[in-house]
N, C-alpha and C positions, 0 to 999 in steps of 0.2 A: 302687894301684887308683884309678881316677878316681871320686871320690865324687859327681860330678854325673850320671853315667850308670850305671844299674843295670837289668838285665832282670828286675826284681822289682816286685811290687805288694803293698799291704797290704789285708787283707780281714777284715771282721767281719760277723756276722749278728745282726740285732736283732729282737726280738719285743716288741710293746707291747700291753698290755691296756687296754680302756676303763675297767677298775676300778683305782682308785689302789692303790699298794703300793710295795714296795721297788724300787729301781733297782740291778740287780746286773750285774756284769761278771765273766766267767770267762775266764782266759787260759791258753794253753799255748805251749810252745816259745819261751819267753823265751830259753832256751838251746837251740840247734838240735839237739843230740843227746839232748834230754830229750823224748821223743815220746809218753809215756803220756798226758799231758794232751791232746795233739792227737787221739789215737785216741778218748779218752773224749768230748771236746767234739764231734767229728764224729758220734759215736754219738748224742749228745743232740740234735744238729741233725736227724739222720735221724728220730729218734723223735718230735720235735715236728712235723716235716713229715708223717709218716704218722698222727699222732694218738694214738700210744700214750702220749705225754706231752702234757699239756694245760696251757697257760698260764692262770692264774686272775686274776692281778693284777700291776700294776707293769710294769717293763721289764726285759728280759733281753738282754744282749749277749754273744755268744760269739765268741772270737778263737782259733781253733785254732793259728795260727802267728803269734807276735808278731815273730819275727826270720826272715824268709824267706831271707835270705842264709845265715845260720848253718844253717838247716834244710836248705837245698839242699846245702850242703857237708857235712852230717852231723857237725858239730862244735859245740862249746860256743858259740863266738862267730864273728861274721863278721870284723870288724876290731877289736873290743874287747868286753868283757863288758857286755852290755846292762843287766844287773841291778846295775851299779855306776854311780854318777853319771848316773842316769836323770832328766835335766832338759832341758826344751826350750831350744834355743839358736839364735841367728842365725849363729853361727860354726860352720857345718857342716864337720867335718873327716873324719868316718868315717861308714860306713853306719848305725851305731847312732844317730848324731845324727838322721838322717832318721827312724828308728823312733821315737825319743823325741818328735820334733816331731809325729808322728801319734798315738802311743799316749797321751802324757800328757794332751792335751785330751780324749781319749776316756775315760780313767779319771776325769777331773774331772767328767764328766757323770753319774756314778753315785755311789751311796751305799756300796756294798759290793763288795769284790773278793775272789775266790778265785783264787789263782795256783797253777798245778799244775806241779810240778817232780819230778825224780828225782836220784839222786846216784851217784857213781862207785863207791864201795866198797860192800860188802854191808852190809845192815842193815835194820831194820824201818821201816815208814812212820811219819812223825810230822808234827805241825803246828807251824809257827813263828808266834807271835802277837806283838803289840806290847806296849808297856809298860803298867803300871798308870796310872790317871788321874794327870796331873801338868801343871804349867805351866812345866816346865823348859825350858832352851834347846836341848836336843838333839832331843827328840821330844815336844812338848806333845800331850796326848791326853785325850779325854773320853768315849770309847765302850768302856771296858774291859768293862762288863757284857755288852754285845751281842756283842763279839768273843769273849769266853769262852764265851758260850752257844752260838754257832755252832760254835766250835772243838770243843766237846764232843759235837757231833752229826755230825761228819764220818765217824765209824766207826773212827778210829784211837785208840790207847791211850797215846800219849806226846805231851807238849806241851812246847815250848821257848820261852823268851823271852830278852830281854837282848841282842838282835842289835846295835842301832844304838849303844847306849852302849858295848858292848864294841868295836865296830868303831872308834868314835871314839878309844878308848884305844890301839888298834893303830896308827891313823893318826898319833897323837902320837909314837909310837916311830919310825915311818917318817920323820917329819919330822926327828927328832933324828939319824937315820942318813944323811939326804940329803946327798950329795956335791955340790960346786959344779958338777961336770961331768955330773950325772945326765942320763940320756936322758929323752925325753918321756914314755914309759910309766911310768918310775919316779917322775917328778914327778907324773903323774896319780894314781898309786896312793897318794901322800902327800897328796892333796887331801882336805879335810875333808868334801867332798860325795860322796866315793867310796863311802860306805856306803849311799847312797840308791838303792833299787831300786823295784820296782813297789809293794810294800806301803807303804814309807816315803813314796813320793810320794802314794799314795792318802790316807794319814792326814794329810798336809800340806794336802790340799784339803778336809778336814773329814769324810771318810768313815772307814770302818774296813776292815780287810783282814787276810788271812792267807795264808801260803804253806804248801801241803801238799806235803811231800816223800813221794812215793808208793812209794819203794823204790829199789832199784838200777836203773840204766838199762835193763838187759835182763831184768829180772824179769817173767815172763809174767803175774804177778798185778797188776802196777802199773797197767795200764789199767783194771782192774776197781776197784781202790782209788780211782782218780781218778773213775770214773763214779759209784760209790756216794757219794762225797763231794759231787759236783755235785747229785745227786738229793736227798740228805739236806738239803743247804744250802737248796735251792730250796723244798723242802717245809716245812722249819723256818721259812723267811721268808714262807711263804704265796704264793709266786710260781707254783708249779705244783701241780696237783691231787695228792692222796695224803695218807696219814696222816703227820702230823708225827712225826719220830723222837724217841725219848727220849734224854737224854744218856747217854753211856757211864758205867758205874758204876765202872770201874777206869781211872784215868788217872795215869800217872807224870808229874810236873811237874819240869822241869829249868830251870836258868838258865845261859846262857852268861856266863862271867865273864872269859875271856881268849882272845885269838887269837894264835897263834904263827906267825910268818912263816918261810919258808925264807930263809936269808941267803946260801946258796951252793947251786948246783945239785947238789953232791955231799953235802949234808945228807941223812941217811938214817934211816929208822925201824929199830928193833931187831926189829920183827916186823910182819906184815901186819895192821895195825889195822883194825877195822871200826867204823863209827859205833855209838856207845853201848856199846862195850867198857868194862868197869869199870877204873878206875885207883885204885891205892892211893897214899896219900901217900908221896912219895919214889920212886915207881916210875919206872924208866927208860923213856922213850918213844922217844928218838932220839939220834943222835950227829951233831954238827956236823962239817963238813969239816975243821975245825981240831982235832978230837978231843974237844971239850968235850961234856959230857952235857946232855941236856934231860930233866928229870924233872918229874913232877907235884908241884905245890906243896901240893896237898890231895887228899883222896879225892873222886872224882867219876866222870865218864864223858868219853870223847873223842868228838867228832863231826867229820864232814867231813875225816877224814885223807886227804891227797892226795899220794900218792907221786910223781905227775907234776907237782907244782907247780914253778914256776921260781923262781929267786932273786928275792926281793922280793915274792912272792905268798904268800897264806895257805897254811900248811902243815897246820894242824889247829886245832881249837877245843876249849876246856875248859869243862865244865859242872859244876855242883854241884846238890845237892838244892834244890828250890824249894817253899816252903810255901804258895805263892799259892793253890792250888786248895782248900786247907782251908777258906777263907772263901767260896768261890764254887761249890762242887760243886752241880750241879743247878739253878743259877740259870736263871731264865726271861728271855728277851729282852724 
């Protein structure tokens, strides 16, 4: 495909109040087949226009479709996964590079990001947040308190962290497996920047962010999950009128600690796993093409199991219990 000529455009809708406040951006369809966020964002735009939702303070930017090529095609990506290696570039090779050059500066103009997604396998909605406050080399961060407070008001009851540090570990293994004649996609997948998506980029600019996984792609409740999260977030931050929501009282916290790649297209699961299915230590998860077994090294839960993954791509992630919320339940922003 000619990356210089595309019949697509980028669109965002912004609202600004004369009263100072948070600057919030809400995004949908980073992956083109994840449309619940698109539906919810368009509903919020319509309600702001008709006046049933009212802006009180700050700035709000709504992006129903981040990746118009993937959205038009009705598939996860246009030419590559937009939510990996989301970094502006002068070396434009794929359509998603054009998106990054538009979207990243827009993200950097805001303080807070809510990114709306869905997933392929069945499972309950959950929120992915960033790390604890740290000055480490992978994802230095200082807004843990605010991120947790907002995450606990989205209306979901499961929270997951540990994404970027786990992804970095997976990339190290990919680099070790990298053959001298590897193709361009395989080389890109082994790049240390490949784990950087919307939320990671937002944190790198000094803001805070979270990804809400609203349920399975076709779940009829997913658009309502997304809508509720948008409204709750904006009321919590004082951006729109309405009673600020209380934090959820029951929240399961998990930490991603490992990512397992497919090594061959014929690697297969031993059952149809769903996100958050429980795993016992030693439980058989899948069989490699060479007959070797893949087992859980400890008790926990599986997330993002992807039967359709290709060789060299993420096959599934492993999580363990996370004590983090014990210290922060009910925290105020």
